[in-house]
Steps between C-alpha positions, in 0.01 A plus 500: 500500500668743740561217747674291235727790403573568869587134558728490196677820609538364855653179370737693276613716793539196723713322239707814448565529874590132524743531207664807656534321835645190331762716327623659824477176695759339269769758584758420765667763714869542422541728800451856624730799456455821692676798345299819455188291561461127543440274202403136502651333197282226355534279196332209329737207541556308173357150486747239621692749717502594866613824659773507766577826683875503570539840666280798575557843651306826485686598180568171320371152428691204361295201396514201267259329267592135532371239253359164597676358192882532517515533121324840521684824577523666841432873542665721764297814572650814650291807579702780662434866563746726316535858620618600149162392361283630785302727267489251212168328440619253230805412289315674215562832682881464516703731274702354211820599683398320819384199298844483336659498849275214610591307183871562567465352851385171343763506226789513748408159642498285183466523125126556482220584261248760613157536350179663613158345536180602675273348760138437412430841656754681280782542755847494349724205593875473438578139403866405543636169370850363452643560153566130434310236309325359808431752777587399856261761632233753414491814713191720474528843659245776551420787734166549668405762762867564588579129538747315281350165404730230372399150394788261424403175330752215497442171320419170662619190319355636173616811313306826529241557231297791369201335669682523836570869443134563409389317817720737701366808318145378569592463868644852509188634327285361781702652787314764699631759744192540719500785751479352848 
């Protein structure tokens, strides 16, 4: 009886390890930043997309999620260290006054709507869309470990949908800053 229990526990552990490995194996590296400690930035690329790194330095990464289908939206990703946020862990930690200043920086560009959502891990996201019937872009902004993270989604041949926005939020949820 003890052998059967031991075998069952061993199989459960083996399956758990395999599942954990499969989860990390699916993440692609967006790049490495090295400010106050190096971080590898990794994310699970949405199905039907590929990642293209456009520019990388020790303090910033610019990349794109490019769809295989031209009807789907494209996402430009910008991760940049911001001295003003050096001691800020997440956007959740920003004061109401500072949050109002961030909002104002988006409002000067276009007539926009700003709302807040959360990642699957509970991190606050600022979602900025044009204040017209059909948005030409969705800009999702957050702060993490002193880095400003901005994800700008522009439509392909089809209009942006709530499903597109949720796909982007799911992508952001899966991003990891892994200490190198």
